C-alpha positions, 0 to 999 in steps of 0.5 A: 603769815605774820607773827604778832607778839606781846612780851609781858613781864613774865609770859609771851603771847602771840597770835598769827595774822594771816588774810586779815584774820587773827588766830587764836593766841599762844601763851608761854612763859618768858624762859621758853622763848628762845630761839629753839622756839622761833625755829619751830614756830616762826620760820614760816613768817614772813613779818614779826611785830613785837611789843614788848614791856620788860624783856628787852633781851628777848626782843634783841634775840628775836631780832637777830634772829629774824634778821639771820632769816631775812624775816622782816622784824618790827618793834612798836612804840607808843607815839603821838600819832597813829592812823586816827588815834592821838595821845593824850600825854605830853610825851607820847613815848611814856605811855605804856605800849600795852595801854596804847596798843588797847587804844589802837585795837579799840579805835580799830574795832569800833571807829567813832565811838566813846569808849572806856577800856579797862585792862585787868593785868599786872596793873589795872588800867583805864583809858577813855577814847573819844570818838574823834580818836583823841585819847582822854587819858586815864588811870593805873591801879595795882592789879588784883595780885599786886594789892593782894600782895601789898596787904601781906607785905605791908602787914605783919599780922595780916595772914591770907591765902590767895583765892581765885573766885572773885567775889564782893560779899563781906568776908568772915575771915581774913583771907576772904576780907583781903581778897574780896576788898581787892575786887571790890577796890578794883570794881569801885575804881571802874564805877568812878570811871564810868561816872566821870567818863560819862560827864565827858561823853556819851560812853557808847561802850565798855571794853574790858581785857586783861588776865582779870578782865572776864572776873571783872566783867562778870563782877560789872555786869552783875551790879545794878546802877543808872550810872552804868550804861546798858549792859550789852555795851559792856564786853570782854575782848580776850585778845585786844592788844592784837588788834592794836598791833594788826595796825603796824603789820 
């Protein structure tokens, strides 16, 4: 049994890989991710593969525990090339590991396709993957929650409550104005990314992932535009990063 782990800024997700098949993912707060948890849930593992975007102390603790238990441990990092994937970055190590693994997961699932990848979490990132495996670069925008908070932080007279229901409608109160604008701004970036990507190649597929990925998928599918490819090629993949981690197991 192989454990694939994604350690984020505040939460950790992991999945089990057995006989080439991924389990459903488990999510917990970082403060609960400790040696006590390792003993209870990971003692049966033959290998642990970790991606960490923030909490280096958690990785150190897990690596030490794996060594004591004689469990193979590997922390993955962005690199110039992995299998058929080639990074667009001049300094490959500076590409976020979550973006690198999303690209790697995409090429694992859909080799030889031109794919636009949108990962909507703390940040909303866009990456274009060419059918030959070459990463074409992308964008980074503040995520939906960060956009919302930035308005309240920098505008002393704006008072709004965060709402979970995504909408693009014009609001009749400040809370709706702020919330809906965050979704509209993000969707506008995605739409522009589609236009720009299609100028470079015929896009075979659009993949959305991340905590706000499903909501953005639904908003995108609701739009009608000749610039957006056929709707059956737009899809949400909840745990895309684990398909990338699988390549390192």
